[in-house]
Gaussian input, Z-matrix of N, CA and C with variables (Angstrom, degrees):
# hf/3-21g

backbone

0 1
 N
 C     1     B1
 C     2     B2     1     A1
 N     3     B3     2     A2     1     D1
 C     4     B4     3     A3     2     D2
 C     5     B5     4     A4     3     D3
 N     6     B6     5     A5     4     D4
 C     7     B7     6     A6     5     D5
 C     8     B8     7     A7     6     D6
 N     9     B9     8     A8     7     D7
 C    10    B10     9     A9     8     D8
 C    11    B11    10    A10     9     D9
 N    12    B12    11    A11    10    D10
 C    13    B13    12    A12    11    D11
 C    14    B14    13    A13    12    D12
 N    15    B15    14    A14    13    D13
 C    16    B16    15    A15    14    D14
 C    17    B17    16    A16    15    D15
 N    18    B18    17    A17    16    D16
 C    19    B19    18    A18    17    D17
 C    20    B20    19    A19    18    D18
 N    21    B21    20    A20    19    D19
 C    22    B22    21    A21    20    D20
 C    23    B23    22    A22    21    D21
 N    24    B24    23    A23    22    D22
 C    25    B25    24    A24    23    D23
 C    26    B26    25    A25    24    D24
 N    27    B27    26    A26    25    D25
 C    28    B28    27    A27    26    D26
 C    29    B29    28    A28    27    D27
 N    30    B30    29    A29    28    D28
 C    31    B31    30    A30    29    D29
 C    32    B32    31    A31    30    D30
 N    33    B33    32    A32    31    D31
 C    34    B34    33    A33    32    D32
 C    35    B35    34    A34    33    D33
 N    36    B36    35    A35    34    D34
 C    37    B37    36    A36    35    D35
 C    38    B38    37    A37    36    D36
 N    39    B39    38    A38    37    D37
 C    40    B40    39    A39    38    D38
 C    41    B41    40    A40    39    D39
 N    42    B42    41    A41    40    D40
 C    43    B43    42    A42    41    D41
 C    44    B44    43    A43    42    D42
 N    45    B45    44    A44    43    D43
 C    46    B46    45    A45    44    D44
 C    47    B47    46    A46    45    D45
 N    48    B48    47    A47    46    D46
 C    49    B49    48    A48    47    D47
 C    50    B50    49    A49    48    D48
 N    51    B51    50    A50    49    D49
 C    52    B52    51    A51    50    D50
 C    53    B53    52    A52    51    D51
 N    54    B54    53    A53    52    D52
 C    55    B55    54    A54    53    D53
 C    56    B56    55    A55    54    D54
 N    57    B57    56    A56    55    D55
 C    58    B58    57    A57    56    D56
 C    59    B59    58    A58    57    D57
 N    60    B60    59    A59    58    D58
 C    61    B61    60    A60    59    D59
 C    62    B62    61    A61    60    D60
 N    63    B63    62    A62    61    D61
 C    64    B64    63    A63    62    D62
 C    65    B65    64    A64    63    D63
 N    66    B66    65    A65    64    D64
 C    67    B67    66    A66    65    D65
 C    68    B68    67    A67    66    D66
 N    69    B69    68    A68    67    D67
 C    70    B70    69    A69    68    D68
 C    71    B71    70    A70    69    D69
 N    72    B72    71    A71    70    D70
 C    73    B73    72    A72    71    D71
 C    74    B74    73    A73    72    D72
 N    75    B75    74    A74    73    D73
 C    76    B76    75    A75    74    D74
 C    77    B77    76    A76    75    D75
 N    78    B78    77    A77    76    D76
 C    79    B79    78    A78    77    D77
 C    80    B80    79    A79    78    D78
 N    81    B81    80    A80    79    D79
 C    82    B82    81    A81    80    D80
 C    83    B83    82    A82    81    D81
 N    84    B84    83    A83    82    D82
 C    85    B85    84    A84    83    D83
 C    86    B86    85    A85    84    D84
 N    87    B87    86    A86    85    D85
 C    88    B88    87    A87    86    D86
 C    89    B89    88    A88    87    D87
 N    90    B90    89    A89    88    D88
 C    91    B91    90    A90    89    D89
 C    92    B92    91    A91    90    D90
 N    93    B93    92    A92    91    D91
 C    94    B94    93    A93    92    D92
 C    95    B95    94    A94    93    D93
 N    96    B96    95    A95    94    D94
 C    97    B97    96    A96    95    D95
 C    98    B98    97    A97    96    D96
 N    99    B99    98    A98    97    D97
 C   100   B100    99    A99    98    D98
 C   101   B101   100   A100    99    D99
 N   102   B102   101   A101   100   D100
 C   103   B103   102   A102   101   D101
 C   104   B104   103   A103   102   D102
 N   105   B105   104   A104   103   D103
 C   106   B106   105   A105   104   D104
 C   107   B107   106   A106   105   D105
 N   108   B108   107   A107   106   D106
 C   109   B109   108   A108   107   D107
 C   110   B110   109   A109   108   D108
 N   111   B111   110   A110   109   D109
 C   112   B112   111   A111   110   D110
 C   113   B113   112   A112   111   D111
 N   114   B114   113   A113   112   D112
 C   115   B115   114   A114   113   D113
 C   116   B116   115   A115   114   D114
 N   117   B117   116   A116   115   D115
 C   118   B118   117   A117   116   D116
 C   119   B119   118   A118   117   D117
 N   120   B120   119   A119   118   D118
 C   121   B121   120   A120   119   D119
 C   122   B122   121   A121   120   D120
 N   123   B123   122   A122   121   D121
 C   124   B124   123   A123   122   D122
 C   125   B125   124   A124   123   D123
 N   126   B126   125   A125   124   D124
 C   127   B127   126   A126   125   D125
 C   128   B128   127   A127   126   D126
 N   129   B129   128   A128   127   D127
 C   130   B130   129   A129   128   D128
 C   131   B131   130   A130   129   D129
 N   132   B132   131   A131   130   D130
 C   133   B133   132   A132   131   D131
 C   134   B134   133   A133   132   D132
 N   135   B135   134   A134   133   D133
 C   136   B136   135   A135   134   D134
 C   137   B137   136   A136   135   D135
 N   138   B138   137   A137   136   D136
 C   139   B139   138   A138   137   D137
 C   140   B140   139   A139   138   D138
 N   141   B141   140   A140   139   D139
 C   142   B142   141   A141   140   D140
 C   143   B143   142   A142   141   D141
 N   144   B144   143   A143   142   D142
 C   145   B145   144   A144   143   D143
 C   146   B146   145   A145   144   D144
 N   147   B147   146   A146   145   D145
 C   148   B148   147   A147   146   D146
 C   149   B149   148   A148   147   D147
 N   150   B150   149   A149   148   D148
 C   151   B151   150   A150   149   D149
 C   152   B152   151   A151   150   D150
 N   153   B153   152   A152   151   D151
 C   154   B154   153   A153   152   D152
 C   155   B155   154   A154   153   D153
 N   156   B156   155   A155   154   D154
 C   157   B157   156   A156   155   D155
 C   158   B158   157   A157   156   D156
 N   159   B159   158   A158   157   D157
 C   160   B160   159   A159   158   D158
 C   161   B161   160   A160   159   D159
 N   162   B162   161   A161   160   D160
 C   163   B163   162   A162   161   D161
 C   164   B164   163   A163   162   D162
 N   165   B165   164   A164   163   D163
 C   166   B166   165   A165   164   D164
 C   167   B167   166   A166   165   D165
 N   168   B168   167   A167   166   D166
 C   169   B169   168   A168   167   D167
 C   170   B170   169   A169   168   D168
 N   171   B171   170   A170   169   D169
 C   172   B172   171   A171   170   D170
 C   173   B173   172   A172   171   D171
 N   174   B174   173   A173   172   D172
 C   175   B175   174   A174   173   D173
 C   176   B176   175   A175   174   D174
 N   177   B177   176   A176   175   D175
 C   178   B178   177   A177   176   D176
 C   179   B179   178   A178   177   D177
 N   180   B180   179   A179   178   D178
 C   181   B181   180   A180   179   D179
 C   182   B182   181   A181   180   D180
 N   183   B183   182   A182   181   D181
 C   184   B184   183   A183   182   D182
 C   185   B185   184   A184   183   D183
 N   186   B186   185   A185   184   D184
 C   187   B187   186   A186   185   D185
 C   188   B188   187   A187   186   D186
 N   189   B189   188   A188   187   D187
 C   190   B190   189   A189   188   D188
 C   191   B191   190   A190   189   D189
 N   192   B192   191   A191   190   D190
 C   193   B193   192   A192   191   D191
 C   194   B194   193   A193   192   D192
 N   195   B195   194   A194   193   D193
 C   196   B196   195   A195   194   D194
 C   197   B197   196   A196   195   D195

   B1=1.4451
   B2=1.5284
   B3=1.3373
   B4=1.4627
   B5=1.5036
   B6=1.4187
   B7=1.4370
   B8=1.4524
   B9=1.3654
   B10=1.4726
   B11=1.4916
   B12=1.3046
   B13=1.4437
   B14=1.5888
   B15=1.2478
   B16=1.5406
   B17=1.5634
   B18=1.3471
   B19=1.4513
   B20=1.5345
   B21=1.3239
   B22=1.4773
   B23=1.5353
   B24=1.3341
   B25=1.4502
   B26=1.5006
   B27=1.3310
   B28=1.4429
   B29=1.5293
   B30=1.2972
   B31=1.4934
   B32=1.5435
   B33=1.3344
   B34=1.4203
   B35=1.5247
   B36=1.3114
   B37=1.4468
   B38=1.5779
   B39=1.3376
   B40=1.4722
   B41=1.5267
   B42=1.2838
   B43=1.4955
   B44=1.5005
   B45=1.2833
   B46=1.4476
   B47=1.5839
   B48=1.3373
   B49=1.5032
   B50=1.5273
   B51=1.3481
   B52=1.4654
   B53=1.5286
   B54=1.2892
   B55=1.4824
   B56=1.4876
   B57=1.3131
   B58=1.4844
   B59=1.5461
   B60=1.2551
   B61=1.5117
   B62=1.5183
   B63=1.3024
   B64=1.4994
   B65=1.5492
   B66=1.3709
   B67=1.3843
   B68=1.4890
   B69=1.3245
   B70=1.4695
   B71=1.5241
   B72=1.3119
   B73=1.4457
   B74=1.5333
   B75=1.3344
   B76=1.4850
   B77=1.5200
   B78=1.3030
   B79=1.4742
   B80=1.5350
   B81=1.3368
   B82=1.4701
   B83=1.5647
   B84=1.2818
   B85=1.4496
   B86=1.5697
   B87=1.2447
   B88=1.4545
   B89=1.5234
   B90=1.2169
   B91=1.4497
   B92=1.4935
   B93=1.3482
   B94=1.4967
   B95=1.4794
   B96=1.2922
   B97=1.5052
   B98=1.5307
   B99=1.3080
   B100=1.4064
   B101=1.4745
   B102=1.3623
   B103=1.4225
   B104=1.5260
   B105=1.3182
   B106=1.4035
   B107=1.6040
   B108=1.2481
   B109=1.5167
   B110=1.5304
   B111=1.2930
   B112=1.4410
   B113=1.5545
   B114=1.3010
   B115=1.4961
   B116=1.5248
   B117=1.3730
   B118=1.4868
   B119=1.4751
   B120=1.3207
   B121=1.5041
   B122=1.5782
   B123=1.2600
   B124=1.4770
   B125=1.5480
   B126=1.3287
   B127=1.4352
   B128=1.5374
   B129=1.3130
   B130=1.4648
   B131=1.5256
   B132=1.3464
   B133=1.4898
   B134=1.5255
   B135=1.3361
   B136=1.4109
   B137=1.5450
   B138=1.3579
   B139=1.4555
   B140=1.5178
   B141=1.3786
   B142=1.4605
   B143=1.5324
   B144=1.3310
   B145=1.4626
   B146=1.5012
   B147=1.3801
   B148=1.4185
   B149=1.5467
   B150=1.3365
   B151=1.4634
   B152=1.5504
   B153=1.3031
   B154=1.4623
   B155=1.5119
   B156=1.3186
   B157=1.4325
   B158=1.5069
   B159=1.4215
   B160=1.4879
   B161=1.5367
   B162=1.3229
   B163=1.4281
   B164=1.4626
   B165=1.3644
   B166=1.4734
   B167=1.4999
   B168=1.3091
   B169=1.5143
   B170=1.4865
   B171=1.3578
   B172=1.4666
   B173=1.5076
   B174=1.3383
   B175=1.4749
   B176=1.5062
   B177=1.2880
   B178=1.3706
   B179=1.4976
   B180=1.3844
   B181=1.4541
   B182=1.5238
   B183=1.3438
   B184=1.3891
   B185=1.5489
   B186=1.2457
   B187=1.4663
   B188=1.5376
   B189=1.2955
   B190=1.4721
   B191=1.5366
   B192=1.3325
   B193=1.4938
   B194=1.4910
   B195=1.2983
   B196=1.4300
   B197=1.5423
   A1=114.08
   A2=116.16
   A3=121.55
   A4=110.80
   A5=116.76
   A6=120.15
   A7=109.98
   A8=119.33
   A9=124.52
   A10=110.48
   A11=116.58
   A12=123.21
   A13=111.49
   A14=111.80
   A15=120.47
   A16=106.04
   A17=117.80
   A18=118.92
   A19=112.64
   A20=115.67
   A21=120.22
   A22=109.23
   A23=119.14
   A24=119.65
   A25=110.12
   A26=120.03
   A27=121.30
   A28=107.53
   A29=117.96
   A30=119.66
   A31=112.00
   A32=116.40
   A33=122.98
   A34=108.97
   A35=119.46
   A36=124.19
   A37=110.71
   A38=114.02
   A39=119.51
   A40=115.73
   A41=112.07
   A42=117.96
   A43=109.95
   A44=120.64
   A45=125.09
   A46=108.78
   A47=113.37
   A48=116.87
   A49=110.48
   A50=116.66
   A51=120.92
   A52=112.29
   A53=116.37
   A54=122.13
   A55=111.89
   A56=118.20
   A57=120.03
   A58=110.23
   A59=117.67
   A60=118.35
   A61=109.57
   A62=120.47
   A63=121.76
   A64=110.24
   A65=119.10
   A66=121.88
   A67=118.00
   A68=116.62
   A69=120.35
   A70=115.01
   A71=118.61
   A72=120.66
   A73=112.51
   A74=116.91
   A75=120.48
   A76=106.88
   A77=114.81
   A78=124.38
   A79=112.14
   A80=116.22
   A81=122.16
   A82=109.92
   A83=113.93
   A84=120.81
   A85=111.63
   A86=115.72
   A87=121.65
   A88=109.09
   A89=118.89
   A90=124.59
   A91=112.74
   A92=117.42
   A93=120.57
   A94=109.98
   A95=119.89
   A96=123.41
   A97=109.28
   A98=122.99
   A99=123.25
   A100=112.77
   A101=117.33
   A102=121.11
   A103=114.22
   A104=114.94
   A105=122.34
   A106=108.78
   A107=115.39
   A108=120.92
   A109=110.00
   A110=117.78
   A111=119.01
   A112=111.46
   A113=119.33
   A114=123.09
   A115=106.97
   A116=117.94
   A117=119.07
   A118=111.79
   A119=115.50
   A120=118.55
   A121=109.09
   A122=117.94
   A123=120.87
   A124=110.16
   A125=117.34
   A126=118.04
   A127=110.30
   A128=118.40
   A129=119.92
   A130=110.92
   A131=115.60
   A132=123.48
   A133=108.31
   A134=114.63
   A135=120.20
   A136=111.88
   A137=115.11
   A138=117.61
   A139=111.24
   A140=120.29
   A141=119.69
   A142=109.72
   A143=118.28
   A144=120.05
   A145=110.36
   A146=116.10
   A147=123.13
   A148=110.78
   A149=113.44
   A150=116.54
   A151=108.22
   A152=112.61
   A153=120.11
   A154=108.41
   A155=117.06
   A156=120.92
   A157=112.44
   A158=115.77
   A159=118.31
   A160=109.88
   A161=120.26
   A162=122.05
   A163=114.44
   A164=117.14
   A165=118.54
   A166=110.86
   A167=114.66
   A168=119.43
   A169=109.80
   A170=120.35
   A171=123.12
   A172=110.04
   A173=117.77
   A174=117.92
   A175=109.70
   A176=120.48
   A177=123.53
   A178=115.31
   A179=115.40
   A180=118.12
   A181=114.24
   A182=118.77
   A183=121.42
   A184=114.14
   A185=115.67
   A186=118.32
   A187=108.00
   A188=116.22
   A189=122.35
   A190=109.18
   A191=119.19
   A192=120.19
   A193=110.44
   A194=122.05
   A195=124.64
   A196=110.81
   D1=-36.04
   D2=177.18
   D3=-63.29
   D4=-37.27
   D5=-179.28
   D6=-63.35
   D7=-42.65
   D8=179.73
   D9=-61.29
   D10=-43.16
   D11=179.82
   D12=-59.62
   D13=-46.80
   D14=-178.92
   D15=-65.83
   D16=-42.23
   D17=179.10
   D18=-63.09
   D19=-47.14
   D20=-178.26
   D21=-65.67
   D22=-39.23
   D23=-179.89
   D24=-64.18
   D25=-42.75
   D26=-177.92
   D27=-72.15
   D28=-43.49
   D29=-177.57
   D30=-59.92
   D31=-51.64
   D32=-178.28
   D33=-66.93
   D34=-38.71
   D35=179.31
   D36=-61.58
   D37=-42.42
   D38=172.93
   D39=-56.88
   D40=-44.31
   D41=178.54
   D42=-70.33
   D43=-32.67
   D44=175.43
   D45=-62.53
   D46=-41.73
   D47=179.44
   D48=-67.09
   D49=-37.05
   D50=172.64
   D51=-56.39
   D52=-46.37
   D53=-177.19
   D54=-66.22
   D55=-46.19
   D56=-174.16
   D57=-77.47
   D58=-15.39
   D59=-177.34
   D60=-69.39
   D61=-24.54
   D62=-177.95
   D63=-77.92
   D64=-24.27
   D65=-179.99
   D66=-93.55
   D67=-7.70
   D68=179.69
   D69=-75.05
   D70=140.18
   D71=179.70
   D72=-71.05
   D73=-32.67
   D74=-179.60
   D75=-136.65
   D76=163.28
   D77=172.85
   D78=63.30
   D79=32.25
   D80=178.78
   D81=-61.07
   D82=-45.49
   D83=-178.26
   D84=-63.41
   D85=-39.09
   D86=-177.85
   D87=-68.73
   D88=-45.87
   D89=178.55
   D90=-65.60
   D91=-42.38
   D92=176.38
   D93=-65.32
   D94=-42.20
   D95=177.53
   D96=-65.38
   D97=-35.88
   D98=172.53
   D99=-62.76
   D100=-42.48
   D101=175.18
   D102=-59.74
   D103=-40.72
   D104=179.15
   D105=-64.20
   D106=-43.41
   D107=179.41
   D108=-66.59
   D109=-41.96
   D110=-178.88
   D111=-67.92
   D112=-39.46
   D113=176.73
   D114=-64.28
   D115=-41.14
   D116=178.33
   D117=-63.08
   D118=-41.99
   D119=-179.29
   D120=-67.68
   D121=-35.10
   D122=175.91
   D123=-62.48
   D124=-46.08
   D125=-178.86
   D126=-69.96
   D127=-37.60
   D128=177.89
   D129=-62.92
   D130=-36.95
   D131=-178.32
   D132=-63.73
   D133=-43.99
   D134=-177.09
   D135=-69.62
   D136=-35.92
   D137=-176.72
   D138=-77.81
   D139=-18.53
   D140=-176.16
   D141=-85.10
   D142=-7.75
   D143=-176.18
   D144=-65.32
   D145=151.05
   D146=176.68
   D147=-68.21
   D148=152.13
   D149=175.44
   D150=94.34
   D151=166.20
   D152=-177.17
   D153=-154.56
   D154=150.31
   D155=172.31
   D156=-69.28
   D157=-24.20
   D158=-178.22
   D159=-84.99
   D160=-6.71
   D161=-179.60
   D162=57.28
   D163=32.51
   D164=177.36
   D165=-70.49
   D166=151.49
   D167=178.72
   D168=-85.39
   D169=-15.89
   D170=-173.73
   D171=-115.78
   D172=58.74
   D173=175.09
   D174=-74.12
   D175=147.66
   D176=-177.42
   D177=-54.30
   D178=-42.08
   D179=-177.79
   D180=-90.51
   D181=10.81
   D182=178.97
   D183=-118.19
   D184=14.98
   D185=-177.52
   D186=-71.71
   D187=149.05
   D188=-177.22
   D189=-93.88
   D190=-1.00
   D191=-175.70
   D192=-89.94
   D193=14.50
   D194=-177.40
   D195=-77.67

């Protein structure tokens, strides 16, 4: 549950940065890029979580040969 909350906070926060970047008088590109990075981090965070909807036994992050 905590993972989902972190994902949603990052994802929605990134879209918020997208939205406010258009109304800023300066640094629009910096804020838009920050939003893009935050959304990318949110998606990467969600994809790194253990388990899978496909219930595969050979997930990349669950191998025993580490």
